[in-house]
Biopython code that builds the backbone (N, CA, C, O; Angstrom):
import numpy as np
from Bio.PDB.StructureBuilder import StructureBuilder

atoms = [
    (1, "MET", "N", (1.203, 8.334, -3.627)),
    (1, "MET", "CA", (0.693, 8.278, -4.672)),
    (1, "MET", "C", (-0.824, 7.707, -4.004)),
    (1, "MET", "O", (-0.900, 6.863, -3.111)),
    (2, "VAL", "N", (-1.970, 8.375, -4.660)),
    (2, "VAL", "CA", (-3.114, 7.691, -4.090)),
    (2, "VAL", "C", (-3.941, 6.982, -5.044)),
    (2, "VAL", "O", (-3.838, 7.609, -6.099)),
    (3, "SER", "N", (-4.677, 6.031, -5.196)),
    (3, "SER", "CA", (-4.900, 5.379, -6.099)),
    (3, "SER", "C", (-6.838, 6.547, -6.140)),
    (3, "SER", "O", (-7.363, 7.207, -5.244)),
    (4, "ASP", "N", (-7.374, 6.227, -7.850)),
    (4, "ASP", "CA", (-8.321, 7.476, -7.514)),
    (4, "ASP", "C", (-9.876, 6.287, -7.226)),
    (4, "ASP", "O", (-11.000, 6.747, -7.022)),
    (5, "LYS", "N", (-9.649, 5.151, -7.264)),
    (5, "LYS", "CA", (-10.913, 4.591, -6.405)),
    (5, "LYS", "C", (-10.392, 4.640, -4.972)),
    (5, "LYS", "O", (-10.615, 3.609, -4.337)),
    (6, "ILE", "N", (-9.785, 5.553, -4.358)),
    (6, "ILE", "CA", (-9.765, 5.871, -2.269)),
    (6, "ILE", "C", (-10.903, 6.789, -2.745)),
    (6, "ILE", "O", (-10.819, 7.649, -3.623)),
    (7, "LYS", "N", (-11.857, 6.496, -2.098)),
    (7, "LYS", "CA", (-12.501, 8.572, -1.776)),
    (7, "LYS", "C", (-12.501, 8.818, -0.471)),
    (7, "LYS", "O", (-13.559, 9.394, -0.219)),
    (8, "LEU", "N", (-11.656, 8.636, 0.803)),
    (8, "LEU", "CA", (-11.448, 9.275, 1.753)),
    (8, "LEU", "C", (-9.992, 9.110, 2.349)),
    (8, "LEU", "O", (-9.342, 8.067, 2.286)),
    (9, "THR", "N", (-9.672, 10.010, 2.799)),
    (9, "THR", "CA", (-8.339, 10.762, 3.125)),
    (9, "THR", "C", (-8.603, 10.104, 4.786)),
    (9, "THR", "O", (-9.706, 9.610, 5.021)),
    (10, "ALA", "N", (-7.620, 10.130, 5.801)),
    (10, "ALA", "CA", (-7.643, 10.265, 7.253)),
    (10, "ALA", "C", (-8.407, 11.400, 7.824)),
    (10, "ALA", "O", (-9.248, 11.484, 8.719)),
    (11, "LYS", "N", (-7.559, 12.675, 6.611)),
    (11, "LYS", "CA", (-8.003, 14.195, 7.185)),
    (11, "LYS", "C", (-9.462, 13.915, 7.073)),
    (11, "LYS", "O", (-10.064, 14.022, 8.141)),
    (12, "ASP", "N", (-10.399, 13.475, 5.707)),
    (12, "ASP", "CA", (-11.715, 13.673, 5.282)),
    (12, "ASP", "C", (-12.494, 13.104, 6.417)),
    (12, "ASP", "O", (-13.556, 13.604, 6.787)),
    (13, "ILE", "N", (-11.721, 11.591, 7.207)),
    (13, "ILE", "CA", (-12.702, 11.076, 8.368)),
    (13, "ILE", "C", (-12.535, 12.223, 8.750)),
    (13, "ILE", "O", (-13.274, 13.125, 8.355)),
    (14, "LEU", "N", (-11.329, 12.477, 9.767)),
    (14, "LEU", "CA", (-11.508, 13.689, 10.946)),
    (14, "LEU", "C", (-11.932, 14.638, 10.665)),
    (14, "LEU", "O", (-12.556, 15.299, 11.496)),
    (15, "GLU", "N", (-11.724, 15.134, 9.180)),
    (15, "GLU", "CA", (-13.152, 16.693, 9.216)),
    (15, "GLU", "C", (-14.740, 16.409, 9.396)),
    (15, "GLU", "O", (-15.709, 17.076, 9.758)),
    (16, "LYS", "N", (-14.492, 14.963, 8.919)),
    (16, "LYS", "CA", (-16.343, 14.735, 8.659)),
    (16, "LYS", "C", (-17.225, 15.344, 9.812)),
    (16, "LYS", "O", (-16.724, 15.036, 10.893)),
    (17, "GLU", "N", (-18.418, 16.137, 9.964)),
    (17, "GLU", "CA", (-19.378, 16.437, 10.913)),
    (17, "GLU", "C", (-20.602, 15.959, 10.692)),
    (17, "GLU", "O", (-21.069, 16.255, 9.592)),
    (18, "PHE", "N", (-21.359, 15.221, 11.495)),
    (18, "PHE", "CA", (-22.596, 14.590, 11.336)),
    (18, "PHE", "C", (-23.530, 15.488, 12.057)),
    (18, "PHE", "O", (-23.217, 16.076, 13.092)),
    (19, "LYS", "N", (-24.805, 15.584, 11.419)),
    (19, "LYS", "CA", (-25.769, 16.059, 11.571)),
    (19, "LYS", "C", (-26.114, 15.515, 13.106)),
    (19, "LYS", "O", (-25.345, 14.596, 13.389)),
    (20, "THR", "N", (-26.924, 15.778, 14.036)),
    (20, "THR", "CA", (-27.468, 15.725, 15.372)),
    (20, "THR", "C", (-28.840, 15.434, 14.875)),
    (20, "THR", "O", (-29.397, 15.820, 13.847)),
    (21, "ALA", "N", (-29.236, 14.708, 15.786)),
    (21, "ALA", "CA", (-30.867, 14.182, 16.195)),
    (21, "ALA", "C", (-31.540, 13.695, 17.019)),
    (21, "ALA", "O", (-30.876, 12.854, 17.624)),
    (22, "MET", "N", (-32.710, 13.781, 17.449)),
    (22, "MET", "CA", (-33.262, 14.076, 18.999)),
    (22, "MET", "C", (-33.088, 12.080, 18.932)),
    (22, "MET", "O", (-33.119, 11.587, 20.060)),
    (23, "ARG", "N", (-32.949, 11.200, 17.937)),
    (23, "ARG", "CA", (-32.657, 9.764, 18.973)),
    (23, "ARG", "C", (-31.802, 9.606, 18.338)),
    (23, "ARG", "O", (-32.031, 8.599, 17.667)),
    (24, "GLY", "N", (-30.480, 10.176, 18.012)),
    (24, "GLY", "CA", (-28.846, 9.964, 16.760)),
    (24, "GLY", "C", (-28.527, 9.196, 18.027)),
    (24, "GLY", "O", (-28.987, 9.042, 19.158)),
    (25, "TYR", "N", (-27.364, 8.733, 17.173)),
    (25, "TYR", "CA", (-25.732, 7.871, 17.994)),
    (25, "TYR", "C", (-25.369, 9.087, 18.792)),
    (25, "TYR", "O", (-25.798, 10.240, 18.803)),
    (26, "LYS", "N", (-24.162, 8.260, 19.653)),
    (26, "LYS", "CA", (-24.264, 9.452, 21.248)),
    (26, "LYS", "C", (-22.820, 9.828, 20.373)),
    (26, "LYS", "O", (-22.354, 8.866, 19.761)),
    (27, "PRO", "N", (-22.194, 10.916, 20.273)),
    (27, "PRO", "CA", (-21.211, 11.558, 19.238)),
    (27, "PRO", "C", (-19.503, 10.870, 19.771)),
    (27, "PRO", "O", (-18.551, 10.517, 19.076)),
    (28, "GLU", "N", (-19.700, 10.898, 21.411)),
    (28, "GLU", "CA", (-18.387, 10.391, 21.703)),
    (28, "GLU", "C", (-17.955, 8.529, 21.183)),
    (28, "GLU", "O", (-16.825, 8.043, 21.233)),
    (29, "GLU", "N", (-19.154, 7.852, 20.747)),
    (29, "GLU", "CA", (-18.621, 6.589, 20.535)),
    (29, "GLU", "C", (-18.230, 6.768, 18.675)),
    (29, "GLU", "O", (-17.292, 6.328, 18.009)),
    (30, "VAL", "N", (-19.151, 7.414, 18.389)),
    (30, "VAL", "CA", (-18.636, 8.022, 16.968)),
    (30, "VAL", "C", (-17.237, 8.743, 16.680)),
    (30, "VAL", "O", (-16.479, 8.430, 15.762)),
    (31, "ASP", "N", (-17.066, 9.546, 17.419)),
    (31, "ASP", "CA", (-15.649, 9.749, 17.339)),
    (31, "ASP", "C", (-14.748, 8.855, 17.707)),
    (31, "ASP", "O", (-13.704, 8.995, 17.070)),
    (32, "LYS", "N", (-14.720, 7.757, 18.686)),
    (32, "LYS", "CA", (-13.640, 7.203, 19.086)),
    (32, "LYS", "C", (-13.661, 5.845, 18.062)),
    (32, "LYS", "O", (-12.708, 5.066, 18.035)),
    (33, "TYR", "N", (-14.720, 5.690, 17.330)),
    (33, "TYR", "CA", (-15.074, 4.649, 16.508)),
    (33, "TYR", "C", (-14.229, 5.197, 14.646)),
    (33, "TYR", "O", (-13.737, 4.461, 13.791)),
    (34, "LEU", "N", (-14.394, 6.722, 14.652)),
    (34, "LEU", "CA", (-14.126, 7.641, 13.548)),
    (34, "LEU", "C", (-12.248, 7.862, 13.843)),
    (34, "LEU", "O", (-11.415, 8.021, 12.951)),
    (35, "ASP", "N", (-12.056, 7.822, 14.907)),
    (35, "ASP", "CA", (-9.873, 7.415, 15.580)),
    (35, "ASP", "C", (-9.732, 6.504, 15.338)),
    (35, "ASP", "O", (-8.597, 6.333, 14.894)),
    (36, "LEU", "N", (-10.592, 5.240, 15.383)),
    (36, "LEU", "CA", (-9.867, 4.250, 14.792)),
    (36, "LEU", "C", (-10.083, 3.564, 13.495)),
    (36, "LEU", "O", (-9.640, 2.417, 13.572)),
    (37, "ILE", "N", (-10.487, 3.772, 12.575)),
    (37, "ILE", "CA", (-10.528, 4.342, 11.346)),
    (37, "ILE", "C", (-9.780, 5.234, 10.888)),
    (37, "ILE", "O", (-9.633, 5.073, 9.676)),
    (38, "ILE", "N", (-9.077, 6.349, 11.396)),
    (38, "ILE", "CA", (-8.232, 7.055, 11.030)),
    (38, "ILE", "C", (-6.893, 6.586, 10.796)),
    (38, "ILE", "O", (-6.261, 6.588, 9.739)),
    (39, "LYS", "N", (-6.415, 6.018, 12.409)),
    (39, "LYS", "CA", (-5.141, 4.957, 12.702)),
    (39, "LYS", "C", (-5.381, 4.345, 11.705)),
    (39, "LYS", "O", (-4.430, 4.505, 10.940)),
    (40, "ASP", "N", (-6.403, 3.494, 11.114)),
    (40, "ASP", "CA", (-6.053, 2.171, 10.266)),
    (40, "ASP", "C", (-5.416, 2.622, 8.967)),
    (40, "ASP", "O", (-4.283, 2.295, 8.613)),
    (41, "TYR", "N", (-6.423, 3.570, 8.145)),
    (41, "TYR", "CA", (-6.384, 4.674, 6.944)),
    (41, "TYR", "C", (-4.735, 5.213, 6.819)),
    (41, "TYR", "O", (-4.106, 5.238, 5.761)),
    (42, "GLU", "N", (-4.112, 5.711, 8.409)),
    (42, "GLU", "CA", (-2.953, 5.938, 8.053)),
    (42, "GLU", "C", (-1.701, 4.999, 7.863)),
    (42, "GLU", "O", (-0.668, 5.039, 7.194)),
    (43, "ALA", "N", (-2.386, 3.976, 8.936)),
    (43, "ALA", "CA", (-1.250, 3.057, 8.626)),
    (43, "ALA", "C", (-1.472, 2.001, 7.506)),
    (43, "ALA", "O", (-0.745, 1.014, 7.391)),
    (44, "PHE", "N", (-2.568, 2.282, 6.653)),
    (44, "PHE", "CA", (-2.263, 1.550, 5.041)),
    (44, "PHE", "C", (-1.700, 2.301, 4.453)),
    (44, "PHE", "O", (-0.631, 1.940, 3.961)),
    (45, "GLN", "N", (-2.188, 3.724, 4.239)),
    (45, "GLN", "CA", (-1.578, 3.810, 3.608)),
    (45, "GLN", "C", (0.577, 4.264, 3.476)),
    (45, "GLN", "O", (1.263, 4.364, 2.459)),
    (46, "GLN", "N", (1.030, 4.435, 5.102)),
    (46, "GLN", "CA", (2.094, 3.778, 5.576)),
    (46, "GLN", "C", (3.005, 2.732, 4.511)),
    (46, "GLN", "O", (4.053, 2.840, 3.874)),
    (47, "GLU", "N", (1.851, 1.557, 4.738)),
    (47, "GLU", "CA", (2.367, 0.358, 4.404)),
    (47, "GLU", "C", (2.694, 0.177, 2.775)),
    (47, "GLU", "O", (3.706, -0.241, 2.213)),
    (48, "VAL", "N", (1.163, 0.760, 2.143)),
    (48, "VAL", "CA", (1.277, 1.084, 0.185)),
    (48, "VAL", "C", (2.778, 1.369, 0.172)),
    (48, "VAL", "O", (3.742, 0.703, -0.204)),
    (49, "GLU", "N", (2.601, 3.036, 0.911)),
    (49, "GLU", "CA", (3.647, 3.828, 0.677)),
    (49, "GLU", "C", (5.353, 2.771, 0.269)),
    (49, "GLU", "O", (6.016, 2.614, -0.756)),
    (50, "GLU", "N", (5.468, 2.278, 1.673)),
    (50, "GLU", "CA", (6.947, 1.403, 1.881)),
    (50, "GLU", "C", (6.836, 0.154, 0.632)),
    (50, "GLU", "O", (7.782, -0.206, -0.069)),
    (51, "LEU", "N", (6.014, -0.159, 0.595)),
    (51, "LEU", "CA", (5.286, -1.707, -0.537)),
    (51, "LEU", "C", (6.280, -0.804, -2.515)),
    (51, "LEU", "O", (6.975, -0.933, -3.522)),
    (52, "GLN", "N", (5.368, 0.071, -1.545)),
    (52, "GLN", "CA", (5.755, 0.816, -3.937)),
    (52, "GLN", "C", (6.709, 0.964, -4.020)),
    (52, "GLN", "O", (7.160, 0.837, -5.158)),
    (53, "GLN", "N", (7.907, 1.415, -2.646)),
    (53, "GLN", "CA", (9.559, 2.082, -2.548)),
    (53, "GLN", "C", (10.318, 0.409, -2.883)),
    (53, "GLN", "O", (11.106, 0.053, -3.759)),
    (54, "GLU", "N", (9.708, -0.283, -1.837)),
    (54, "GLU", "CA", (10.234, -1.890, -2.364)),
    (54, "GLU", "C", (10.433, -2.501, -3.181)),
    (54, "GLU", "O", (11.378, -3.284, -3.278)),
    (55, "ASN", "N", (8.943, -2.132, -4.577)),
    (55, "ASN", "CA", (9.002, -2.467, -5.361)),
    (55, "ASN", "C", (9.649, -1.508, -6.947)),
    (55, "ASN", "O", (9.720, -1.942, -8.097)),
    (56, "VAL", "N", (9.958, -0.394, -6.519)),
    (56, "VAL", "CA", (10.857, 0.357, -7.444)),
    (56, "VAL", "C", (12.324, 0.219, -6.895)),
    (56, "VAL", "O", (13.184, 0.833, -7.526)),
    (57, "ARG", "N", (12.728, -0.533, -5.763)),
    (57, "ARG", "CA", (13.795, -1.302, -5.582)),
    (57, "ARG", "C", (14.269, -2.324, -5.792)),
    (57, "ARG", "O", (15.467, -2.552, -5.623)),
    (58, "LEU", "N", (13.616, -2.974, -6.113)),
    (58, "LEU", "CA", (13.036, -4.827, -6.472)),
    (58, "LEU", "C", (13.717, -4.283, -7.641)),
    (58, "LEU", "O", (14.926, -4.486, -7.753)),
    (59, "LYS", "N", (12.760, -3.274, -8.977)),
    (59, "LYS", "CA", (12.810, -3.589, -9.959)),
    (59, "LYS", "C", (14.059, -3.425, -10.317)),
    (59, "LYS", "O", (14.743, -4.243, -10.933)),
    (60, "LYS", "N", (14.581, -1.707, -9.704)),
    (60, "LYS", "CA", (15.708, -1.524, -10.333)),
    (60, "LYS", "C", (16.627, -2.602, -9.849)),
    (60, "LYS", "O", (17.555, -2.744, -10.645)),
    (61, "GLN", "N", (16.683, -3.267, -9.005)),
    (61, "GLN", "CA", (17.530, -4.802, -9.138)),
    (61, "GLN", "C", (17.627, -5.367, -9.773)),
    (61, "GLN", "O", (18.774, -5.794, -9.907)),
    (62, "LEU", "N", (16.533, -5.905, -10.763)),
    (62, "LEU", "CA", (15.994, -6.652, -11.317)),
    (62, "LEU", "C", (16.890, -6.434, -12.635)),
    (62, "LEU", "O", (17.456, -7.244, -13.370)),
    (63, "GLU", "N", (16.779, -4.642, -12.658)),
    (63, "GLU", "CA", (17.468, -4.447, -14.149)),
    (63, "GLU", "C", (18.952, -4.356, -14.159)),
    (63, "GLU", "O", (19.630, -4.503, -15.177)),
    (64, "GLU", "N", (19.502, -4.063, -12.770)),
    (64, "GLU", "CA", (20.900, -4.074, -12.894)),
    (64, "GLU", "C", (21.183, -5.754, -13.205)),
    (64, "GLU", "O", (21.889, -6.039, -14.172)),
    (65, "ALA", "N", (20.500, -7.044, -12.191)),
    (65, "ALA", "CA", (20.636, -8.211, -12.369)),
    (65, "ALA", "C", (21.123, -8.594, -13.719)),
    (65, "ALA", "O", (22.221, -9.123, -13.892)),
    (66, "SER", "N", (20.018, -8.229, -14.979)),
    (66, "SER", "CA", (19.380, -8.663, -16.145)),
    (66, "SER", "C", (20.922, -8.088, -16.837)),
    (66, "SER", "O", (21.487, -8.752, -17.706)),
    (67, "ARG", "N", (21.350, -7.101, -16.447)),
    (67, "ARG", "CA", (22.535, -6.012, -17.259)),
    (67, "ARG", "C", (23.722, -6.887, -16.992)),
    (67, "ARG", "O", (24.591, -7.070, -17.845)),
    (68, "ARG", "N", (23.755, -7.552, -15.520)),
    (68, "ARG", "CA", (25.141, -8.410, -15.277)),
    (68, "ARG", "C", (25.143, -9.433, -16.035)),
    (68, "ARG", "O", (26.100, -9.757, -16.738)),
    (69, "SER", "N", (23.641, -10.272, -15.930)),
    (69, "SER", "CA", (23.930, -10.764, -16.321)),
    (69, "SER", "C", (24.080, -11.338, -17.795)),
    (69, "SER", "O", (23.913, -12.546, -17.956)),
    (70, "THR", "N", (24.324, -10.695, -18.651)),
    (70, "THR", "CA", (24.548, -10.276, -19.999)),
    (70, "THR", "C", (26.140, -10.302, -20.244)),
    (70, "THR", "O", (26.800, -10.429, -21.275)),
    (71, "THR", "N", (26.442, -10.158, -19.099)),
    (71, "THR", "CA", (27.797, -9.848, -19.559)),
    (71, "THR", "C", (28.799, -10.737, -18.651)),
    (71, "THR", "O", (30.007, -10.817, -18.873)),
    (72, "GLN", "N", (27.916, -11.594, -17.271)),
    (72, "GLN", "CA", (28.679, -12.292, -16.480)),
    (72, "GLN", "C", (27.472, -12.979, -15.796)),
    (72, "GLN", "O", (26.290, -12.716, -16.017)),
    (73, "PRO", "N", (27.956, -13.904, -14.929)),
    (73, "PRO", "CA", (27.263, -15.138, -14.366)),
    (73, "PRO", "C", (26.469, -14.342, -13.378)),
    (73, "PRO", "O", (26.924, -13.417, -12.705)),
    (74, "ALA", "N", (25.003, -14.874, -13.347)),
    (74, "ALA", "CA", (24.766, -14.023, -11.502)),
    (74, "ALA", "C", (25.676, -14.728, -10.435)),
    (74, "ALA", "O", (26.425, -15.702, -10.515)),
    (75, "PRO", "N", (25.313, -13.815, -9.324)),
    (75, "PRO", "CA", (25.801, -14.627, -8.052)),
    (75, "PRO", "C", (25.873, -15.558, -7.830)),
    (75, "PRO", "O", (25.696, -15.968, -8.978)),
    (76, "ALA", "N", (26.090, -17.036, -6.877)),
    (76, "ALA", "CA", (25.798, -17.771, -5.982)),
    (76, "ALA", "C", (24.894, -17.803, -5.605)),
    (76, "ALA", "O", (24.775, -16.738, -5.000)),
    (77, "GLY", "N", (23.386, -18.748, -5.439)),
    (77, "GLY", "CA", (22.113, -17.896, -4.922)),
    (77, "GLY", "C", (21.309, -17.020, -5.301)),
    (77, "GLY", "O", (20.432, -16.557, -4.572)),
    (78, "THR", "N", (21.515, -16.669, -6.536)),
    (78, "THR", "CA", (20.111, -15.468, -6.808)),
    (78, "THR", "C", (20.279, -15.772, -8.309)),
    (78, "THR", "O", (21.204, -15.930, -9.105)),
    (79, "THR", "N", (19.124, -15.776, -8.307)),
    (79, "THR", "CA", (18.901, -16.267, -10.074)),
    (79, "THR", "C", (17.887, -14.765, -10.256)),
    (79, "THR", "O", (17.394, -13.979, -9.448)),
    (80, "ASN", "N", (17.898, -14.879, -11.825)),
    (80, "ASN", "CA", (16.592, -13.634, -12.506)),
    (80, "ASN", "C", (15.900, -14.111, -11.984)),
    (80, "ASN", "O", (15.480, -13.392, -11.078)),
    (81, "PHE", "N", (15.107, -15.773, -12.040)),
    (81, "PHE", "CA", (13.813, -16.131, -11.322)),
    (81, "PHE", "C", (13.343, -15.642, -10.018)),
    (81, "PHE", "O", (12.393, -14.962, -9.630)),
    (82, "ASP", "N", (14.769, -16.478, -9.259)),
    (82, "ASP", "CA", (13.890, -15.150, -8.109)),
    (82, "ASP", "C", (13.696, -13.814, -7.818)),
    (82, "ASP", "O", (12.949, -13.252, -7.017)),
    (83, "ILE", "N", (14.324, -13.500, -8.438)),
    (83, "ILE", "CA", (14.258, -11.850, -8.281)),
    (83, "ILE", "C", (13.097, -12.332, -9.188)),
    (83, "ILE", "O", (12.675, -13.376, -8.691)),
    (84, "LEU", "N", (12.235, -11.942, -10.576)),
    (84, "LEU", "CA", (11.458, -11.946, -10.842)),
    (84, "LEU", "C", (9.864, -12.701, -9.440)),
    (84, "LEU", "O", (9.100, -11.935, -8.852)),
    (85, "LYS", "N", (9.843, -13.556, -9.359)),
    (85, "LYS", "CA", (9.022, -14.361, -8.173)),
    (85, "LYS", "C", (9.364, -13.056, -7.272)),
    (85, "LYS", "O", (8.442, -12.241, -7.263)),
    (86, "ARG", "N", (9.980, -12.861, -6.862)),
    (86, "ARG", "CA", (9.779, -11.937, -5.442)),
    (86, "ARG", "C", (9.462, -10.770, -5.888)),
    (86, "ARG", "O", (8.921, -10.112, -4.999)),
    (87, "LEU", "N", (9.572, -10.116, -7.047)),
    (87, "LEU", "CA", (8.683, -9.219, -8.009)),
    (87, "LEU", "C", (7.371, -9.043, -8.246)),
    (87, "LEU", "O", (6.587, -8.101, -8.131)),
    (88, "SER", "N", (7.283, -10.633, -8.752)),
    (88, "SER", "CA", (5.426, -10.588, -8.899)),
    (88, "SER", "C", (4.842, -11.070, -7.578)),
    (88, "SER", "O", (3.643, -11.348, -7.570)),
    (89, "ASN", "N", (5.570, -11.203, -6.434)),
    (89, "ASN", "CA", (4.717, -11.568, -5.039)),
    (89, "ASN", "C", (4.418, -9.828, -4.773)),
    (89, "ASN", "O", (3.358, -9.243, -4.554)),
    (90, "LEU", "N", (5.519, -9.423, -4.871)),
    (90, "LEU", "CA", (5.026, -7.821, -4.084)),
    (90, "LEU", "C", (4.249, -7.059, -4.670)),
    (90, "LEU", "O", (3.383, -6.391, -4.104)),
    (91, "GLU", "N", (4.552, -7.081, -6.293)),
    (91, "GLU", "CA", (3.224, -6.539, -6.984)),
    (91, "GLU", "C", (1.656, -7.033, -6.491)),
    (91, "GLU", "O", (0.691, -6.334, -6.181)),
    (92, "LYS", "N", (1.791, -8.443, -6.545)),
    (92, "LYS", "CA", (0.392, -8.945, -6.659)),
    (92, "LYS", "C", (-0.137, -8.272, -5.022)),
    (92, "LYS", "O", (-1.281, -7.912, -4.745)),
    (93, "HIS", "N", (1.015, -8.247, -4.149)),
    (93, "HIS", "CA", (0.452, -7.380, -2.842)),
    (93, "HIS", "C", (0.204, -6.309, -2.607)),
    (93, "HIS", "O", (-0.710, -5.995, -1.846)),
    (94, "VAL", "N", (1.212, -5.206, -3.406)),
    (94, "VAL", "CA", (0.244, -4.393, -3.639)),
    (94, "VAL", "C", (-0.320, -3.732, -4.001)),
    (94, "VAL", "O", (-0.718, -2.644, -3.586)),
    (95, "PHE", "N", (-0.555, -4.614, -5.402)),
    (95, "PHE", "CA", (-1.682, -4.061, -6.504)),
    (95, "PHE", "C", (-3.113, -4.991, -6.251)),
    (95, "PHE", "O", (-4.210, -4.433, -6.277)),
    (96, "GLY", "N", (-3.008, -6.163, -6.055)),
    (96, "GLY", "CA", (-3.681, -7.127, -5.947)),
    (96, "GLY", "C", (-5.351, -6.502, -5.509)),
    (96, "GLY", "O", (-6.240, -6.463, -6.359)),
    (97, "ASN", "N", (-5.534, -6.121, -4.314)),
    (97, "ASN", "CA", (-7.016, -5.488, -3.971)),
    (97, "ASN", "C", (-7.171, -4.164, -4.589)),
    (97, "ASN", "O", (-8.199, -3.573, -4.261)),
    (98, "LYS", "N", (-6.439, -3.603, -5.354)),
    (98, "LYS", "CA", (-6.749, -2.363, -6.089)),
    (98, "LYS", "C", (-7.820, -2.808, -7.411)),
    (98, "LYS", "O", (-8.851, -2.267, -7.811)),
    (99, "LEU", "N", (-6.853, -4.422, -8.030)),
    (99, "LEU", "CA", (-7.338, -5.324, -9.553)),
    (99, "LEU", "C", (-8.405, -5.515, -9.303)),
    (99, "LEU", "O", (-9.182, -5.310, -10.235)),
    (100, "ASP", "N", (-9.169, -6.106, -7.644)),
    (100, "ASP", "CA", (-10.095, -7.031, -7.405)),
    (100, "ASP", "C", (-11.113, -6.361, -7.138)),
    (100, "ASP", "O", (-12.087, -7.086, -6.934)),
    (101, "GLY", "N", (-11.407, -4.793, -7.009)),
    (101, "GLY", "CA", (-12.101, -3.265, -6.508)),
    (101, "GLY", "C", (-13.274, -2.977, -7.679)),
    (101, "GLY", "O", (-13.964, -1.959, -7.623)),
]
sb = StructureBuilder()
sb.init_structure("model")
sb.init_model(0)
sb.init_chain("A")
sb.init_seg("    ")
for serial, (resi, resn, name, xyz) in enumerate(atoms, 1):
    if name == "N":
        sb.init_residue(resn, " ", resi, " ")
    sb.init_atom(name, np.array(xyz, "f"), 0.0, 1.0, " ", f" {name:<3s}", serial, name[0])
structure = sb.get_structure()
């Protein structure tokens, strides 16, 4: 799941070609820097995907806990408040930057 706000992918960066000029940048330096950017993009995308999966898992866990709490008391040490707080923190972490931008 990629946000509409993200304009470049790692593949876009990899395939970008720059025109050369008489007094331009050294292509080797630009390539090395772009390689670092590509690695960061891939790492960020992987982390976003993992956090989104955890978000889905926690929402399911919250739904199950809510259903159980209507029929039986919550297990010792786990409260709906704890689950809601963790879910809220996760959503801020995953979606916070997207809301700021």
